[in-house]
C-alpha positions, 0 to 999 in steps of 0.5 A, a space after each residue: 096657800 091657795 092661789 086665786 083662780 084664773 078667769 078660765 078656771 073660774 068659768 069652769 067652776 061657774 059652769 059646774 056650779 050652775 049645773 049642780 049647786 055646790 059641785 063648784 066646790 069639788 071642781 075648785 078643789 080639783 083645779 087647785 090640786 097639784 095631782 089632778 092635772 085640771 089646771 094644766 088642762 084648762 090652761 091649754 084650752 081655748 076659752 071658747 072651748 069651755 062648754 056652757 054646761 057639763 057634758 055627759 059621756 065617757 070622755 067628754 064629762 071631764 076637762 082632764 080627758 083632752 090631755 090623754 093621748 094628745 
């Protein structure tokens, strides 16, 4: 059973979907997967820290990296 996304999780999906149509599907799967850590990372973030568009780079292109080494 899939749970509904939180407001912050939906905002993340919307950001990626706006950047590239259909990318939101992959992001949603990553958020709902129990092994990726996306849901936990997003829950730990302040909503103001969610960017308006995905960023490129080695450590800023994923919400997951914020948890590594913190």
